[in-house]
C-alpha positions in Angstrom: 45.6 -0.8 -1.3 47.4 -4.3 -0.8 45.1 -7.1 0.2 46.1 -9.5 3.1 45.7 -13.7 2.5 42.0 -13.6 4.5 40.5 -10.3 2.6 41.6 -12.0 -1.0 39.9 -15.3 1.2 36.7 -13.2 1.6 36.7 -11.4 -2.2 37.0 -14.7 -3.7 33.9 -16.0 -1.1 31.3 -13.2 -0.6 28.7 -16.1 0.5 30.9 -15.9 4.0 30.4 -12.5 4.3 26.7 -12.5 3.4 25.6 -14.9 5.7 27.2 -13.1 8.5 26.2 -10.2 7.4 22.1 -12.1 7.5 23.2 -13.8 10.8 24.1 -10.4 11.9 20.8 -8.9 10.9 18.8 -11.9 12.7 20.0 -11.9 15.7 19.6 -7.8 16.4 16.1 -8.3 15.1 15.1 -11.1 17.8 16.9 -9.0 20.5 15.0 -6.2 19.2 11.5 -8.1 19.1 12.1 -10.4 22.1 11.2 -10.0 26.1 13.7 -9.6 26.8 14.9 -6.6 25.8 11.8 -5.4 23.2 8.8 -5.6 22.4 7.8 -9.2 22.8 6.4 -9.9 19.6 9.1 -13.1 19.6 8.0 -15.6 22.7 10.9 -16.7 24.8 10.3 -20.3 24.1 10.9 -19.8 20.8 14.2 -17.6 21.2 15.6 -20.9 23.1 14.4 -23.2 20.1 16.5 -21.1 18.0 19.3 -20.8 19.9 19.5 -24.7 20.6 19.4 -24.8 16.5 22.0 -22.4 15.7 24.0 -24.3 18.7 23.5 -27.6 16.7 23.8 -25.7 13.3 27.6 -25.3 14.2 28.4 -28.5 15.0 27.1 -29.6 11.1 28.7 -27.1 9.8 32.0 -27.9 12.0 31.8 -31.6 11.1 31.4 -30.6 7.4 34.8 -28.8 7.4 36.5 -31.4 9.2 35.2 -34.3 7.8 34.1 -33.0 4.2 36.7 -30.9 3.7 39.8 -32.7 5.7 38.9 -35.7 5.5 39.4 -36.1 8.8 36.4 -38.2 10.8 36.2 -37.3 14.3 34.2 -39.4 16.4 34.7 -36.8 19.4 33.5 -33.3 18.3 31.1 -32.8 20.7 33.8 -32.9 23.7 34.9 -29.9 22.4 31.5 -28.3 21.7 30.6 -29.7 25.3 33.8 -28.0 26.9 32.0 -24.6 25.7 28.9 -25.4 26.6 30.2 -26.1 30.2 32.1 -22.4 30.1 28.6 -20.0 29.8 26.7 -23.0 31.5 29.2 -22.0 34.7 28.0 -18.3 34.1 24.0 -18.7 33.9 24.7 -21.6 36.7 26.1 -18.9 39.0 23.7 -16.0 37.4 20.7 -18.2 38.3 22.2 -19.4 41.8 23.1 -15.5 42.8 19.7 -14.8 41.9 17.9 -16.3 43.9 20.1 -16.1 46.4 19.4 -12.3 46.3 15.8 -12.9 46.4 15.8 -14.9 49.8 18.2 -12.0 51.6 15.5 -9.3 50.2 13.7 -9.2 53.6 17.2 -9.5 55.5 18.2 -7.1 58.6 21.7 -7.1 56.7 22.0 -6.6 53.6 24.8 -9.8 51.7 27.9 -9.0 52.4 30.1 -10.2 48.6 31.7 -12.9 50.5 28.5 -14.4 52.0 26.9 -13.6 48.5 30.0 -16.2 46.9 29.5 -18.8 50.2 25.5 -19.3 49.9 26.0 -19.4 46.2 28.9 -22.0 46.5 26.8 -24.0 49.1 23.5 -24.3 46.8 26.1 -25.1 43.5 28.0 -27.6 44.9 26.5 -28.9 48.4 24.9 -31.6 46.0 28.5 -33.1 46.1 29.6 -32.5 49.4 31.1 -29.4 49.1 31.0 -25.6 49.6 33.5 -23.7 48.3 34.0 -22.4 45.2 36.7 -24.1 43.2 39.5 -22.3 41.3 37.8 -23.0 37.8 34.9 -21.6 38.5 37.1 -18.7 39.5 35.4 -16.3 36.4 32.4 -18.2 36.8 30.2 -14.4 37.8 32.1 -12.5 34.9 30.3 -13.0 32.3 32.9 -11.5 29.6 35.3 -13.6 30.9 33.7 -16.5 30.6 33.0 -15.3 26.8 36.2 -15.9 26.3 37.0 -19.2 27.5 34.1 -20.5 25.6 36.5 -20.1 23.1 39.7 -20.7 24.7 39.0 -23.8 26.1 37.9 -26.3 23.2 40.7 -24.3 21.3 43.3 -25.2 23.6 42.3 -29.0 23.6 42.0 -28.8 19.9 45.9 -27.7 19.7 47.3 -30.1 22.0 45.5 -32.8 20.9 45.7 -31.6 17.3 49.8 -31.0 17.8 50.5 -34.7 19.5 48.3 -36.2 17.3 49.8 -35.1 14.0 53.3 -34.5 15.2 52.8 -38.7 15.3 51.5 -38.9 11.7 48.4 -40.4 13.3 45.8 -40.2 10.1 42.7 -42.4 9.2 41.3 -45.1 11.1 43.4 -44.5 14.3 43.1 -40.8 14.7 39.1 -41.6 14.6 39.8 -43.9 17.2 42.7 -41.3 19.5 39.7 -38.8 19.3 37.3 -41.7 20.5 39.4 -42.1 23.2 40.2 -38.5 24.4 36.3 -38.0 24.4 36.2 -40.6 27.0 39.7 -39.5 28.9 37.9 -35.9 29.1 34.4 -37.6 30.7 36.1 -40.0 32.8 37.9 -37.0 34.3 35.4 -34.7 34.4 33.4 -37.5 36.7 36.0 -38.2 38.8 36.3 -34.3 39.7 33.2 -33.9 41.1 34.0 -31.2 44.1 36.0 -28.9 41.8 33.3 -29.8 38.4 30.2 -30.3 39.5 29.4 -32.9 38.0 27.5 -36.2 39.7 25.8 -38.5 37.2 24.7 -35.9 35.2 22.4 -34.5 38.1 24.3 -31.0 37.4 24.4 -30.6 33.8 20.8 -31.2 34.2 20.4 -28.2 36.5 22.6 -26.1 34.7 20.2 -26.9 31.6 17.3 -26.3 33.9 18.7 -22.8 34.6 19.3 -22.4 31.1 16.4 -22.6 30.7 14.9 -20.9 33.7 17.2 -17.7 33.3 14.7 -14.6 32.4 17.4 -12.1 32.6 17.5 -10.3 29.2 21.2 -11.4 28.9 20.2 -15.3 29.5 19.6 -15.2 25.7 22.5 -13.4 24.5 25.4 -16.4 24.7 23.3 -18.5 22.4 23.3 -15.5 19.5 27.4 -14.3 20.1 27.8 -18.3 20.6 26.4 -18.7 17.2 28.2 -15.7 14.9 31.6 -17.4 17.1 33.7 -19.6 13.8 
């Protein structure tokens, strides 16, 4: 059977398959032994710590690849990680707020319609920035698998555009490092200026998303950590 470039690479580096296999087994074991899905041997606080540790390990591995193997010092590498984190943070914030709205309407005379639930979630999330409507960039915030896809697609698209512009102009060395830092600053300024659309205001909403991430006790709230950790 003819081997492709990918299979040849895996055969030359069997440690990759071993690492992915061990990581998959650990993730499945933690999910089964956790309090969400399984028998409750592993505490929720340990799963939080483990998930955050795996996410930070991804950043270290990414920096090792970019700087150690490619020789590119990226001073704005966290920008891509933050974009992916914000994508799943949108879903966590929406799901947590929706759960609160549903619990508050349990004793209502009539059940809430989907439009009323969406309006209530929009008010709860965007009320702190003077808005109430869910912006376009939050259109898929209630779709878990769509946000998981955006975790990869959005940072990938930004990296592709930035890389194409930088390498096409043959920028390298310290100048490329300065450009990565400038890109991160420009991205942060853009997000803070779009307060009504991004729900960002002096870090307040970021704290609320992080709090929702830590307090949302649905079994699915732990799953993004491990799934994102498995992605390259």
